C-alpha positions as CSV (number, residue, x, y, z in Angstrom):
1,X,0.0,0.0,0.0
2,X,1.5,3.3,-1.1
3,X,-0.1,5.5,1.4
4,X,-0.5,8.3,-1.1
5,X,-3.9,8.6,-2.8
6,X,-3.9,11.1,-5.7
7,X,-6.1,14.2,-5.5
8,X,-8.3,14.4,-8.6
9,X,-9.2,17.8,-10.1
10,X,-11.7,18.7,-12.8
11,X,-9.8,19.6,-16.1
12,X,-12.8,20.1,-18.4
13,X,-16.5,19.4,-19.0
14,X,-18.3,18.2,-22.1
15,X,-21.7,16.8,-23.1
16,X,-20.3,15.2,-26.3
17,X,-20.0,11.4,-26.3
18,X,-17.5,11.7,-29.2
19,X,-15.3,14.0,-27.1
20,X,-15.4,11.6,-24.2
21,X,-14.4,8.7,-26.4
22,X,-11.4,10.7,-27.9
23,X,-10.4,11.8,-24.4
24,X,-10.5,8.3,-23.0
25,X,-8.5,7.0,-26.0
26,X,-5.8,9.7,-25.7
27,X,-5.4,9.2,-21.9
28,X,-5.9,5.5,-21.4
29,X,-2.7,4.0,-19.9
30,X,-1.0,7.4,-19.8
31,X,-2.3,9.1,-16.7
32,X,-4.8,8.5,-13.9
33,X,-8.2,9.8,-14.7
34,X,-11.9,9.2,-14.6
35,X,-15.0,10.7,-16.2
36,X,-17.4,11.9,-13.6
37,X,-21.1,11.7,-14.6
38,X,-20.3,9.9,-17.9
39,X,-23.4,7.7,-17.8
40,X,-25.7,10.6,-16.9
41,X,-24.3,12.8,-19.7
42,X,-24.9,9.9,-22.1
43,X,-28.6,9.8,-21.2
44,X,-29.2,13.5,-20.5
45,X,-27.1,15.4,-23.1
46,X,-27.8,18.8,-21.6
47,X,-25.8,17.7,-18.5
48,X,-22.0,17.6,-18.6
49,X,-19.5,14.9,-17.9
50,X,-16.3,16.1,-16.2
51,X,-12.7,14.8,-16.8
52,X,-11.2,14.3,-13.5
53,X,-7.4,13.9,-13.5
54,X,-4.8,13.3,-10.8
55,X,-3.6,16.8,-9.8
56,X,0.1,16.0,-10.6
57,X,-0.9,15.0,-14.2
58,X,-2.8,18.1,-15.1
59,X,0.0,19.8,-17.1
60,X,0.6,16.5,-19.1
61,X,-3.1,16.1,-19.8
62,X,-3.5,19.7,-20.9
63,X,-0.6,19.2,-23.3
64,X,-2.0,15.9,-24.7
65,X,-5.5,17.3,-25.2
66,X,-4.4,20.5,-26.7
67,X,-3.8,18.6,-29.9
68,X,-7.6,18.0,-30.3
69,X,-10.6,20.3,-30.9
70,X,-13.5,19.5,-28.5
71,X,-16.9,20.9,-27.6
72,X,-15.9,21.4,-24.0
73,X,-15.9,23.8,-21.1
74,X,-12.7,24.5,-19.2
75,X,-9.8,23.7,-21.5
76,X,-9.0,25.8,-24.6
77,X,-7.8,23.3,-27.2
78,X,-6.9,23.2,-30.9
79,X,-6.5,26.1,-33.3
80,X,-9.6,27.8,-34.8
81,X,-10.4,26.8,-38.4
């Protein structure tokens, strides 16, 4: 037992299931994360799912996700087209 539990912080919110799938694919096996309210957002699209990331991984996640354009709240990503 490590004795150190990571603190998770909200990095972004989205109601797009496509965005959630891309985020999960980009982060799987790279950093500790979970999607809060993922199932609720899938059934009630006007509600948002939140990407929760281990606090120490926030800079890395921000860098990884900056390569994509999402319909999100909280993280400015991609360049305008």
